[in-house]
All heavy atoms as an XYZ file, in Angstrom:
975
protein
N      68.264    122.104     63.287
C      68.461    122.136     64.729
C      67.161    121.814     65.439
O      66.094    122.241     65.027
C      68.939    123.517     65.172
C      70.346    123.874     64.739
C      71.394    123.204     65.598
O      71.097    122.785     66.702
N      72.602    123.083     65.081
N      67.281    121.054     66.491
C      66.143    120.705     67.337
C      66.524    121.000     68.776
O      67.583    120.590     69.238
C      65.771    119.217     67.190
C      64.615    118.865     68.129
C      65.388    118.899     65.745
N      65.668    121.716     69.472
C      65.878    121.974     70.891
C      64.854    121.146     71.680
O      63.677    121.115     71.327
C      65.714    123.452     71.218
C      66.779    124.358     70.624
C      66.526    124.649     69.148
O      65.399    124.931     68.737
N      67.582    124.596     68.333
N      65.326    120.522     72.739
C      64.469    119.649     73.549
C      64.520    120.094     75.003
O      65.606    120.305     75.550
C      64.937    118.200     73.440
C      65.007    117.611     72.033
C      65.673    116.246     72.052
C      63.621    117.506     71.425
N      63.358    120.210     75.614
C      63.284    120.608     77.016
C      62.372    119.629     77.758
O      61.185    119.514     77.444
C      62.741    122.042     77.174
C      62.637    122.400     78.654
C      63.631    123.034     76.440
N      62.956    118.952     78.747
C      62.195    118.005     79.553
C      61.579    118.697     80.767
O      62.122    119.686     81.260
C      63.092    116.862     80.053
C      63.811    116.080     78.981
C      65.218    116.575     78.729
O      65.475    117.770     79.022
O      66.054    115.789     78.247
N      60.482    118.139     81.238
C      59.856    118.623     82.464
C      59.067    117.479     83.091
O      58.853    116.443     82.454
C      58.933    119.813     82.177
O      57.886    119.430     81.303
N      58.647    117.677     84.333
C      57.806    116.688     84.987
C      58.502    115.821     86.012
O      57.865    115.003     86.671
N      59.816    115.964     86.124
C      60.516    115.171     87.120
C      60.202    115.634     88.528
O      59.554    116.655     88.750
N      60.663    114.856     89.511
C      60.431    115.219     90.904
C      60.676    114.063     91.834
O      61.264    113.050     91.450
N      60.187    114.229     93.052
C      60.329    113.210     94.092
C      59.003    112.484     94.257
O      57.948    113.124     94.395
C      60.737    113.868     95.404
C      60.810    112.981     96.642
C      61.888    111.915     96.477
C      61.063    113.826     97.878
N      59.048    111.169     94.242
C      57.827    110.369     94.374
C      58.145    109.137     95.200
O      59.290    108.652     95.199
C      57.290    109.990     92.979
C      58.264    109.112     92.225
C      55.921    109.337     93.066
N      57.154    108.633     95.908
C      57.343    107.412     96.686
C      57.278    106.190     95.782
O      56.644    106.204     94.727
C      56.271    107.305     97.762
C      56.435    108.291     98.894
C      55.470    108.017    100.033
O      54.405    107.435     99.830
N      55.834    108.447    101.231
N      57.938    105.148     96.214
C      57.888    103.890     95.479
C      56.433    103.454     95.297
O      55.625    103.565     96.221
C      58.673    102.817     96.216
N      56.141    102.986     94.098
C      54.773    102.602     93.760
C      53.974    103.712     93.124
O      52.878    103.475     92.601
N      54.504    104.925     93.171
C      53.807    106.069     92.619
C      54.035    106.235     91.132
O      54.658    105.388     90.472
N      53.532    107.361     90.606
C      53.597    107.625     89.175
C      54.092    109.043     88.905
O      53.926    109.943     89.739
C      52.210    107.464     88.543
O      51.716    106.153     88.691
N      54.680    109.204     87.744
C      55.076    110.512     87.236
C      54.898    110.495     85.730
O      55.027    109.433     85.100
C      56.535    110.830     87.548
C      56.924    111.368     88.921
C      58.445    111.519     88.999
C      56.241    112.678     89.219
N      54.666    111.661     85.164
C      54.652    111.782     83.710
C      55.654    112.848     83.294
O      55.546    114.011     83.693
C      53.271    112.141     83.171
C      53.228    112.083     81.646
C      51.858    112.347     81.060
N      51.549    113.767     80.985
C      50.667    114.296     80.142
N      50.006    113.502     79.295
N      50.423    115.590     80.153
N      56.611    112.429     82.499
C      57.595    113.344     81.957
C      57.129    113.848     80.601
O      56.479    113.121     79.843
C      58.950    112.655     81.806
C      59.530    111.996     83.059
C      60.919    111.430     82.740
C      59.585    112.956     84.209
N      57.501    115.086     80.311
C      57.198    115.684     79.014
C      58.483    116.177     78.376
O      59.418    116.583     79.071
C      56.221    116.852     79.163
O      55.004    116.432     79.723
N      58.499    116.169     77.064
C      59.644    116.675     76.313
C      59.099    117.534     75.182
O      58.475    117.024     74.254
C      60.475    115.533     75.762
S      61.792    116.044     74.634
N      59.332    118.831     75.276
C      58.858    119.778     74.274
C      59.964    120.038     73.262
O      61.081    120.416     73.644
C      58.426    121.067     74.931
C      57.993    122.198     73.994
C      56.757    121.787     73.201
C      57.720    123.472     74.780
N      59.653    119.828     71.998
C      60.613    120.061     70.927
C      60.334    121.379     70.225
O      59.181    121.772     70.041
C      60.560    118.919     69.916
N      61.387    122.058     69.838
C      61.269    123.282     69.049
C      62.354    123.277     67.989
O      63.301    122.486     68.045
C      61.371    124.523     69.931
O      62.610    124.561     70.595
N      62.201    124.163     67.036
C      63.153    124.191     65.942
C      62.622    123.401     64.764
O      61.551    123.699     64.266
N      63.330    122.358     64.361
C      62.936    121.558     63.198
C      61.888    120.528     63.595
O      62.145    119.337     63.707
C      64.155    120.858     62.627
C      64.005    120.446     61.173
C      65.308    119.874     60.674
N      65.429    118.460     60.983
C      66.563    117.773     60.889
N      67.666    118.384     60.541
N      66.613    116.495     61.163
N      60.680    121.002     63.836
C      59.657    120.113     64.371
C      58.750    119.516     63.303
O      57.954    118.638     63.601
C      58.783    120.856     65.395
O      58.202    121.986     64.760
C      59.603    121.298     66.589
N      58.852    119.971     62.082
C      57.981    119.440     61.031
C      58.507    118.141     60.447
O      57.780    117.429     59.761
C      57.815    120.481     59.931
C      57.014    121.695     60.357
C      56.683    122.579     59.178
N      55.839    123.699     59.565
C      55.365    124.587     58.716
N      55.645    124.483     57.427
N      54.607    125.574     59.142
N      59.749    117.833     60.723
C      60.306    116.595     60.202
C      59.756    115.406     60.972
O      59.418    115.522     62.143
C      61.833    116.619     60.311
O      62.358    117.676     59.571
N      59.695    114.294     60.287
C      59.155    113.078     60.907
C      60.318    112.245     61.433
O      60.951    111.517     60.669
C      58.356    112.308     59.867
C      57.170    113.091     59.328
C      56.434    112.312     58.271
N      55.213    112.998     57.859
C      54.369    112.523     56.966
N      54.599    111.355     56.377
N      53.286    113.194     56.644
N      60.566    112.319     62.712
C      61.684    111.584     63.264
C      61.305    110.871     64.560
O      60.362    111.253     65.254
C      62.899    112.486     63.499
C      62.612    113.792     64.199
C      62.492    113.863     65.573
C      62.495    114.966     63.461
C      62.240    115.060     66.207
C      62.246    116.175     64.083
C      62.129    116.222     65.451
O      61.881    117.405     66.076
N      62.072    109.861     64.859
C      61.845    109.084     66.071
C      62.356    109.857     67.287
O      63.239    110.712     67.180
C      62.561    107.744     65.971
N      61.779    109.530     68.429
C      62.184    110.151     69.678
C      62.418    109.067     70.724
O      61.845    107.983     70.640
C      61.090    111.089     70.189
C      60.799    112.261     69.284
S      62.099    113.510     69.338
C      61.915    114.093     71.027
N      63.244    109.390     71.706
C      63.515    108.395     72.734
C      63.718    109.026     74.099
O      63.918    110.233     74.227
N      63.618    108.168     75.106
C      63.953    108.543     76.479
C      65.092    107.656     76.960
O      65.096    106.437     76.726
C      62.750    108.354     77.410
C      61.681    109.384     77.272
C      60.534    109.295     76.528
C      61.646    110.667     77.901
N      59.790    110.440     76.652
C      60.452    111.300     77.493
C      62.491    111.352     78.767
C      60.093    112.582     77.922
C      62.134    112.615     79.191
C      60.945    113.218     78.780
N      66.028    108.284     77.638
C      67.157    107.594     78.250
C      67.244    108.053     79.699
O      66.622    109.048     80.085
C      68.459    107.938     77.512
C      68.523    107.391     76.119
C      67.818    107.982     75.085
C      69.296    106.275     75.828
C      67.863    107.471     73.790
C      69.360    105.755     74.541
C      68.645    106.355     73.523
N      68.047    107.348     80.492
C      68.236    107.778     81.877
C      69.646    107.440     82.339
O      70.276    106.516     81.818
C      67.208    107.131     82.800
C      67.358    105.629     82.960
C      66.189    105.059     83.777
N      66.322    103.622     83.973
C      65.395    102.875     84.565
N      64.259    103.419     85.010
N      65.590    101.569     84.719
N      70.088    108.212     83.329
C      71.412    107.975     83.909
C      71.319    108.068     85.421
O      70.997    109.134     85.962
C      72.434    108.972     83.372
C      73.854    108.663     83.814
C      74.877    109.471     83.048
O      74.572    110.522     82.485
N      76.099    108.990     83.027
N      71.577    106.943     86.061
C      71.584    106.889     87.516
C      72.961    107.273     88.029
O      73.956    107.161     87.294
C      71.215    105.490     87.980
N      73.058    107.716     89.273
C      74.364    108.109     89.828
C      75.378    106.973     89.722
O      75.103    105.839     90.105
C      74.038    108.422     91.284
C      72.599    108.783     91.280
C      71.962    107.939     90.232
N      76.547    107.297     89.195
C      77.607    106.315     89.094
C      77.449    105.288     87.990
O      78.236    104.350     87.901
N      76.422    105.464     87.156
C      76.179    104.495     86.087
C      76.175    105.178     84.733
O      76.041    106.392     84.635
C      74.841    103.786     86.311
C      74.798    102.919     87.562
C      73.520    102.125     87.626
C      73.498    101.197     88.829
N      72.247    100.390     88.891
N      76.303    104.375     83.693
C      76.239    104.913     82.343
C      74.785    105.191     81.962
O      73.853    104.597     82.507
C      76.863    103.929     81.353
C      78.350    103.727     81.545
C      78.943    102.862     80.448
O      78.189    102.306     79.645
O      80.182    102.751     80.410
N      74.629    106.076     81.008
C      73.292    106.380     80.520
C      72.737    105.144     79.791
O      73.460    104.460     79.060
C      73.336    107.578     79.581
C      71.971    108.107     79.204
C      72.038    109.543     78.719
N      72.955    109.731     77.624
C      73.295    110.922     77.143
N      72.783    112.014     77.674
N      74.134    111.010     76.131
N      71.448    104.877     80.001
C      70.851    103.691     79.406
C      69.536    104.034     78.704
O      68.844    105.001     79.046
C      70.587    102.621     80.478
C      69.583    103.018     81.533
C      69.284    101.883     82.517
O      69.893    100.808     82.410
O      68.419    102.101     83.384
N      69.214    103.203     77.751
C      67.980    103.350     76.984
C      66.777    103.015     77.845
O      66.815    102.074     78.647
C      68.048    102.407     75.777
C      66.742    102.194     75.072
C      66.192    103.192     74.291
C      66.066    100.987     75.197
C      64.991    102.986     73.638
C      64.872    100.770     74.543
C      64.333    101.774     73.759
N      65.686    103.790     77.672
C      64.441    103.519     78.389
C      63.326    103.145     77.415
O      62.702    102.095     77.532
C      64.012    104.733     79.223
C      62.642    104.493     79.863
C      65.051    105.059     80.288
N      63.078    104.033     76.435
C      61.974    103.785     75.506
C      62.163    104.634     74.260
O      62.844    105.660     74.302
C      60.632    104.108     76.149
N      61.547    104.209     73.166
C      61.616    104.976     71.933
C      60.299    104.856     71.180
O      59.538    103.891     71.387
C      62.799    104.518     71.060
O      62.934    105.390     69.935
C      62.595    103.104     70.557
N      60.039    105.831     70.302
C      58.769    105.869     69.598
C      58.983    106.374     68.183
O      59.811    107.262     67.946
C      57.764    106.756     70.376
C      56.361    106.668     69.786
C      58.240    108.204     70.443
C      55.289    107.270     70.704
N      58.242    105.815     67.236
C      58.340    106.242     65.847
C      57.679    107.607     65.656
O      56.987    108.107     66.546
C      57.679    105.205     64.940
O      56.292    105.096     65.258
N      57.841    108.170     64.466
C      57.364    109.532     64.209
C      55.871    109.675     64.401
O      55.396    110.735     64.824
C      57.742    109.955     62.792
C      56.927    109.285     61.732
C      57.160    108.073     61.151
C      55.725    109.781     61.140
N      56.182    107.787     60.240
C      55.290    108.818     60.202
C      54.974    110.935     61.297
C      54.149    108.978     59.427
C      53.827    111.111     60.534
C      53.421    110.130     59.612
N      55.113    108.619     64.105
C      53.658    108.720     64.223
C      53.118    108.004     65.460
O      51.894    107.888     65.628
C      52.981    108.146     62.981
C      53.244    106.661     62.815
O      54.045    106.073     63.525
N      52.550    106.044     61.862
N      54.011    107.515     66.294
C      53.575    106.848     67.525
C      53.165    105.411     67.350
O      52.775    104.757     68.325
N      53.264    104.890     66.137
C      52.771    103.550     65.876
C      53.693    102.435     66.322
O      53.252    101.284     66.482
N      54.955    102.755     66.524
C      55.929    101.742     66.930
C      56.644    102.231     68.182
O      57.123    103.363     68.231
C      56.959    101.489     65.813
C      56.262    100.911     64.580
C      58.068    100.564     66.302
C      57.181    100.775     63.383
N      56.692    101.369     69.187
C      57.390    101.698     70.422
C      58.230    100.511     70.862
O      57.865     99.344     70.623
C      56.411    102.052     71.559
O      55.509    100.956     71.778
C      55.604    103.301     71.224
N      59.346    100.818     71.500
C      60.206     99.794     72.085
C      60.576    100.243     73.491
O      60.733    101.432     73.748
C      61.468     99.588     71.259
C      61.234     99.111     69.852
C      61.642     99.866     68.762
C      60.609     97.895     69.598
C      61.435     99.445     67.461
C      60.383     97.461     68.299
C      60.796     98.244     67.240
O      60.586     97.809     65.957
N      60.771     99.255     74.369
C      61.080     99.546     75.762
C      62.243     98.686     76.245
O      62.431     97.553     75.793
C      59.871     99.254     76.654
C      58.672    100.119     76.373
C      57.703     99.728     75.453
C      58.505    101.346     77.009
C      56.606    100.524     75.180
C      57.404    102.148     76.754
C      56.461    101.731     75.832
O      55.371    102.526     75.572
N      62.965     99.223     77.206
C      63.945     98.413     77.916
C      63.186     97.399     78.765
O      62.084     97.687     79.260
C      64.814     99.294     78.800
N      63.772     96.234     78.939
C      63.104     95.189     79.724
C      62.799     95.661     81.141
O      61.779     95.257     81.722
C      63.986     93.937     79.783
C      64.039     93.201     78.457
O      63.152     93.447     77.598
O      64.958     92.399     78.262
N      63.642     96.515     81.675
C      63.488     96.949     83.064
C      62.256     97.823     83.291
O      61.806     97.975     84.435
C      64.738     97.707     83.516
O      64.966     98.824     82.683
N      61.693     98.392     82.220
C      60.537     99.276     82.381
C      59.300     98.761     81.665
O      58.215     99.346     81.805
C      60.860    100.703     81.895
C      62.109    101.240     82.565
C      60.990    100.764     80.377
N      59.440     97.687     80.921
C      58.322     97.159     80.143
C      57.159     96.816     81.057
O      57.341     96.180     82.096
C      58.793     95.923     79.369
C      58.017     95.627     78.122
C      58.699     94.521     77.319
C      60.014     94.975     76.744
N      60.662     93.938     75.916
N      55.971     97.265     80.677
C      54.786     97.012     81.488
C      54.532     98.076     82.541
O      53.440     98.115     83.134
N      55.513     98.931     82.801
C      55.343     99.999     83.802
C      55.372    101.382     83.172
O      54.695    102.291     83.642
C      56.445     99.911     84.867
C      56.464     98.598     85.627
C      57.462     98.651     86.788
N      58.835     98.862     86.331
C      59.604     99.880     86.706
N      59.136    100.780     87.550
N      60.843     99.980     86.256
N      56.186    101.555     82.133
C      56.336    102.855     81.475
C      55.647    102.824     80.111
O      55.618    101.786     79.436
C      57.807    103.177     81.257
C      58.590    103.476     82.505
C      58.068    103.256     83.773
C      59.873    104.004     82.416
C      58.798    103.540     84.916
C      60.623    104.300     83.547
C      60.084    104.056     84.797
N      55.140    103.981     79.712
C      54.525    104.120     78.396
C      55.018    105.397     77.732
O      54.900    106.478     78.320
C      53.000    104.161     78.491
O      52.519    102.980     79.138
C      52.377    104.257     77.097
N      55.560    105.252     76.533
C      55.990    106.417     75.765
C      54.893    106.756     74.766
O      54.263    105.864     74.183
C      57.331    106.151     75.048
C      57.861    107.428     74.404
C      57.224    105.014     74.043
C      59.300    107.290     73.869
N      54.663    108.049     74.575
C      53.659    108.497     73.611
C      54.088    109.857     73.082
O      55.034    110.463     73.591
C      52.274    108.576     74.255
O      52.269    109.517     75.311
N      53.387    110.316     72.044
C      53.723    111.636     71.496
C      52.482    112.302     70.942
O      51.544    111.628     70.485
C      54.814    111.520     70.434
C      54.425    110.800     69.173
C      55.654    110.498     68.317
N      56.320    111.712     67.837
C      57.542    111.720     67.314
N      58.240    110.604     67.208
N      58.074    112.855     66.874
N      52.519    113.623     70.985
C      51.467    114.452     70.393
C      52.167    115.405     69.449
O      52.729    116.430     69.878
C      50.714    115.199     71.497
C      49.548    116.008     70.960
O      49.525    116.301     69.752
O      48.664    116.354     71.739
N      52.174    115.079     68.165
C      52.926    115.881     67.204
C      52.324    117.284     67.028
O      53.033    118.221     66.678
C      53.004    115.163     65.865
C      53.935    113.961     65.920
O      54.801    113.862     66.796
N      53.761    113.028     65.000
N      51.045    117.419     67.276
C      50.428    118.748     67.190
C      50.983    119.680     68.261
O      51.007    120.902     68.088
C      48.916    118.631     67.336
N      51.429    119.092     69.368
C      51.997    119.879     70.467
C      53.520    119.765     70.515
O      54.145    120.292     71.440
C      51.413    119.404     71.795
C      49.920    119.636     71.928
C      49.423    119.201     73.304
C      47.922    119.468     73.438
N      47.408    119.033     74.760
N      54.094    119.054     69.564
C      55.558    118.863     69.514
C      56.080    118.317     70.839
O      57.141    118.736     71.320
C      56.265    120.194     69.181
C      55.860    120.734     67.827
O      55.671    119.968     66.878
N      55.709    122.040     67.729
N      55.361    117.385     71.403
C      55.688    116.888     72.736
C      55.687    115.363     72.767
O      54.816    114.720     72.178
C      54.696    117.426     73.769
O      54.727    118.853     73.764
C      55.051    116.940     75.174
N      56.675    114.835     73.466
C      56.765    113.404     73.726
C      56.612    113.210     75.233
O      57.131    114.012     76.024
C      58.108    112.830     73.250
C      58.231    111.350     73.612
C      58.261    113.009     71.759
N      55.919    112.147     75.609
C      55.660    111.890     77.015
C      56.254    110.548     77.444
O      56.439    109.638     76.642
C      54.155    111.851     77.277
C      53.430    113.097     76.848
C      52.779    113.154     75.618
C      53.389    114.221     77.664
C      52.102    114.295     75.215
C      52.716    115.365     77.272
C      52.078    115.401     76.049
O      51.424    116.534     75.652
N      56.518    110.448     78.738
C      56.878    109.172     79.332
C      56.056    109.026     80.609
O      56.328    109.699     81.609
C      58.369    109.090     79.639
C      58.844    107.729     80.150
C      58.726    106.675     79.038
C      60.280    107.793     80.662
N      55.043    108.187     80.544
C      54.234    107.896     81.718
C      54.901    106.775     82.495
O      55.125    105.689     81.943
C      52.818    107.479     81.303
C      51.917    107.093     82.462
C      51.590    108.260     83.363
O      51.276    109.350     82.903
N      51.662    108.032     84.676
N      55.211    107.050     83.746
C      55.936    106.089     84.573
C      55.059    105.683     85.752
O      54.711    106.528     86.588
C      57.247    106.698     85.068
C      58.124    107.242     83.945
S      59.732    107.806     84.524
C      59.257    109.188     85.534
N      54.708    104.424     85.795
C      53.877    103.886     86.867
C      54.656    102.854     87.663
O      55.686    102.352     87.211
C      52.614    103.248     86.287
C      51.742    104.234     85.538
O      51.684    105.415     85.859
N      51.047    103.750     84.518
N      54.144    102.546     88.845
C      54.771    101.522     89.705
C      56.260    101.780     89.852
O      57.085    100.870     89.692
C      54.520    100.124     89.126
O      53.142     99.856     88.997
N      56.603    103.002     90.156
C      58.010    103.391     90.220
C      58.731    102.673     91.356
O      58.166    102.408     92.423
C      58.125    104.895     90.377
C      57.886    105.681     89.077
C      57.571    107.133     89.359
C      59.095    105.563     88.166
N      59.999    102.375     91.078
C      60.861    101.689     92.031
C      62.059    102.575     92.344
O      62.397    103.468     91.556
C      61.351    100.372     91.429
C      60.250     99.452     90.924
C      60.848     98.241     90.238
C      59.759     97.319     89.689
N      60.353     96.147     88.998
N      62.726    102.286     93.446
C      63.895    103.095     93.803
C      64.967    103.025     92.714
O      65.682    104.009     92.486
C      64.467    102.626     95.141
O      64.795    101.249     95.083
N      65.040    101.911     92.024
C      66.048    101.777     90.961
C      65.713    102.588     89.710
O      66.519    102.652     88.779
C      66.268    100.314     90.591
C      65.006     99.538     90.279
C      64.529     98.735     91.477
O      64.519     99.280     92.605
O      64.151     97.566     91.276
N      64.550    103.225     89.688
C      64.220    104.129     88.582
C      64.774    105.529     88.814
O      64.676    106.391     87.941
C      62.702    104.221     88.397
C      62.080    102.910     87.960
O      62.662    102.228     87.091
O      60.993    102.570     88.484
N      65.347    105.753     89.984
C      65.943    107.053     90.279
C      67.070    107.351     89.309
O      68.006    106.553     89.163
C      66.476    107.084     91.720
O      65.370    106.979     92.624
C      67.235    108.370     91.996
N      66.971    108.488     88.634
C      67.950    108.845     87.608
C      67.608    110.219     87.044
O      66.524    110.756     87.301
C      67.943    107.811     86.479
N      68.528    110.739     86.256
C      68.222    111.881     85.400
C      67.698    111.321     84.085
O      68.347    110.462     83.478
C      69.453    112.755     85.165
C      69.105    113.898     84.204
C      69.982    113.311     86.479
N      66.539    111.788     83.679
C      65.900    111.295     82.455
C      66.102    112.307     81.326
O      65.844    113.502     81.501
C      64.421    111.052     82.695
C      64.173    109.777     83.470
C      64.484    109.687     84.819
C      63.648    108.654     82.842
C      64.288    108.502     85.518
C      63.431    107.478     83.535
C      63.758    107.403     84.874
O      63.564    106.232     85.573
N      66.551    111.783     80.186
C      66.851    112.610     79.024
C      65.947    112.245     77.855
O      65.705    111.067     77.583
C      68.298    112.408     78.585
C      69.327    112.816     79.596
C      69.824    111.898     80.511
C      69.821    114.117     79.623
C      70.781    112.261     81.442
C      70.773    114.495     80.562
C      71.251    113.563     81.466
O      72.187    113.934     82.385
N      65.499    113.261     77.170
C      64.772    113.112     75.928
C      65.768    113.273     74.783
O      66.700    114.079     74.882
C      63.696    114.187     75.876
S      62.807    114.335     74.354
N      65.574    112.525     73.712
C      66.490    112.611     72.581
C      65.744    112.446     71.272
O      64.719    111.758     71.214
C      67.572    111.536     72.700
N      66.273    113.072     70.229
C      65.675    113.008     68.898
C      66.615    112.298     67.935
O      67.821    112.586     67.903
C      65.378    114.414     68.381
N      66.063    111.369     67.190
C      66.799    110.638     66.160
C      66.320    111.166     64.815
O      65.447    110.575     64.176
C      66.514    109.141     66.310
C      67.192    108.280     65.262
O      67.848    108.836     64.362
O      67.039    107.044     65.335
N      66.895    112.301     64.393
C      66.371    112.972     63.202
C      66.728    112.247     61.903
O      66.232    112.610     60.837
C      66.864    114.422     63.129
O      68.291    114.437     63.027
C      66.430    115.214     64.346
N      67.552    111.227     62.003
C      67.910    110.480     60.806
C      66.941    109.380     60.453
O      67.015    108.799     59.367
N      66.007    109.086     61.351
C      65.091    107.974     61.119
C      63.692    108.306     61.628
O      63.543    108.941     62.655
C      65.597    106.716     61.838
C      66.951    106.232     61.406
C      67.316    104.918     62.053
N      67.437    105.005     63.490
C      67.820    104.002     64.267
N      68.092    102.819     63.728
N      67.914    104.151     65.574
N      62.704    107.810     60.919
C      61.322    107.947     61.391
C      60.892    106.726     62.200
O      59.990    106.813     63.036
C      60.372    108.149     60.206
O      60.489    107.061     59.304
N      61.569    105.602     61.947
C      61.307    104.377     62.697
C      62.551    104.079     63.531
O      63.640    103.925     62.982
C      61.026    103.187     61.769
C      59.896    103.519     60.794
C      60.711    101.936     62.597
C      58.565    103.759     61.450
N      62.427    103.990     64.835
C      63.617    103.779     65.652
C      64.110    102.340     65.595
O      63.359    101.431     65.242
C      63.116    104.109     67.056
C      61.685    103.712     67.030
C      61.207    104.059     65.653
N      65.364    102.158     65.944
C      65.883    100.812     66.061
C      65.486    100.201     67.386
O      65.195    100.903     68.354
N      65.480     98.872     67.445
C      65.074     98.180     68.670
C      66.140     98.258     69.740
O      65.841     98.141     70.932
C      64.790     96.709     68.368
C      63.546     96.455     67.546
C      63.331     94.955     67.387
C      62.097     94.641     66.577
N      61.862     93.195     66.437
N      67.391     98.436     69.323
C      68.479     98.323     70.303
C      68.655     99.565     71.163
O      69.379     99.520     72.150
C      69.797     97.996     69.600
C      70.196     99.064     68.590
O      69.468    100.073     68.455
O      71.239     98.885     67.933
N      68.002    100.679     70.793
C      68.093    101.877     71.614
C      69.485    102.452     71.713
O      69.860    103.018     72.744
N      70.254    102.320     70.655
C      71.623    102.814     70.688
C      71.652    104.335     70.755
O      71.026    105.020     69.950
C      72.371    102.347     69.438
O      73.630    102.981     69.362
N      72.418    104.848     71.705
C      72.549    106.303     71.850
C      73.116    106.961     70.608
O      72.815    108.118     70.320
C      73.499    106.623     73.010
C      72.899    106.507     74.367
C      73.795    107.141     75.405
O      74.481    108.140     75.090
O      73.813    106.643     76.529
N      73.945    106.227     69.880
C      74.651    106.800     68.732
C      73.688    107.289     67.657
O      74.040    108.129     66.836
C      75.611    105.774     68.156
C      76.745    105.395     69.086
C      77.653    104.378     68.442
C      76.977    103.049     68.215
N      77.911    102.029     67.677
N      72.472    106.757     67.638
C      71.512    107.129     66.611
C      70.813    108.456     66.917
O      70.152    109.019     66.058
C      70.445    106.030     66.478
C      71.009    104.650     66.163
C      71.661    104.589     64.798
O      71.399    105.491     63.968
O      72.432    103.650     64.545
N      70.938    108.943     68.122
C      70.219    110.143     68.551
C      71.158    111.340     68.489
O      72.227    111.337     69.113
C      69.659    109.943     69.966
C      68.587    108.881     69.993
C      68.922    107.539     70.060
C      67.241    109.229     69.913
C      67.933    106.560     70.048
C      66.246    108.261     69.913
C      66.610    106.931     69.976
O      65.629    105.960     69.958
N      70.747    112.355     67.754
C      71.635    113.473     67.508
C      71.284    114.757     68.250
O      72.074    115.704     68.226
C      71.743    113.750     65.997
C      70.398    113.724     65.276
O      69.376    113.386     65.906
O      70.373    114.046     64.080
N      70.140    114.805     68.901
C      69.794    115.961     69.732
C      69.305    115.471     71.094
O      68.540    114.502     71.154
C      68.721    116.825     69.056
C      69.197    117.491     67.800
C      68.948    116.926     66.553
C      69.939    118.667     67.857
C      69.404    117.519     65.398
C      70.394    119.276     66.699
C      70.132    118.689     65.480
O      70.588    119.275     64.335
N      69.743    116.189     72.130
C      69.439    115.771     73.494
C      68.966    116.956     74.322
O      69.430    118.080     74.127
C      70.692    115.182     74.157
C      71.142    113.908     73.531
C      71.872    113.758     72.383
C      70.889    112.590     74.008
N      72.074    112.436     72.115
C      71.491    111.690     73.105
C      70.217    112.085     75.125
C      71.435    110.300     73.278
C      70.163    110.708     75.304
C      70.763    109.834     74.384
N      68.063    116.665     75.253
C      67.686    117.663     76.226
C      68.675    117.684     77.377
O      69.625    116.900     77.402
N      68.440    118.557     78.328
C      69.362    118.687     79.457
C      69.011    117.759     80.609
O      69.804    117.616     81.547
C      69.395    120.140     79.937
C      70.019    121.079     78.910
C      70.318    122.450     79.474
O      69.687    122.896     80.410
N      71.297    123.127     78.881
N      67.856    117.140     80.551
C      67.495    116.150     81.552
C      66.616    116.690     82.667
O      66.609    117.886     82.952
N      65.886    115.769     83.278
C      65.056    116.100     84.431
C      65.235    115.006     85.478
O      65.263    113.810     85.150
C      63.572    116.257     84.029
O      62.804    116.689     85.155
C      62.977    114.968     83.488
N      65.386    115.413     86.725
C      65.681    114.463     87.799
C      64.410    113.768     88.273
O      63.391    114.417     88.553
C      66.333    115.188     88.978
C      66.591    114.321     90.187
C      67.698    113.314     89.956
O      68.764    113.660     89.441
N      67.468    112.060     90.344
N      64.495    112.456     88.383
C      63.421    111.656     88.980
C      64.013    110.932     90.178
O      65.005    110.203     90.032
C      62.839    110.647     87.979
C      61.884    109.688     88.684
C      62.126    111.377     86.848
N      63.423    111.131     91.339
C      63.892    110.478     92.550
C      62.746    109.693     93.165
O      61.681    110.252     93.435
C      64.420    111.492     93.564
O      65.472    112.256     92.966
C      64.954    110.787     94.805
N      62.976    108.396     93.350
C      61.952    107.516     93.911
C      62.416    107.090     95.298
O      63.466    106.454     95.430
C      61.708    106.294     93.023
C      60.579    105.438     93.607
C      61.381    106.720     91.602
N      61.650    107.449     96.296
C      62.012    107.098     97.665
C      61.336    105.789     98.062
O      60.183    105.544     97.741
C      61.588    108.205     98.621
O      60.187    108.356     98.612
N      62.079    104.972     98.782
C      61.542    103.658     99.172
C      60.957    103.701    100.573
O      61.095    104.681    101.275
C      62.635    102.608     99.086
O      63.738    102.992     99.876
């Protein structure tokens, strides 16, 4: 079992920055990939970014590439999402997820590969 708790969301003006954190507990010694997803009002949940167990491999959705950075600190059991140059279309609930079946994530960011999810944190970008 893995428990995930996101934090760091809030209200920010367009062009601003936020850093989300995801603290993992439970089965934290295993080497597994982690990801961030988001769901905007009225839309399906979509892939944002993913990272391998050691942080050496990362993939991003085209919509956030160059603006968002995913990272992890395994000593702190925490995954981060640094979000810069935020746009109103980044407004969503952001979810952290663990892919405990793989240490290297897939490029396609398929939700089906992630078996543990946090409850989400709201990010609102005002224009």
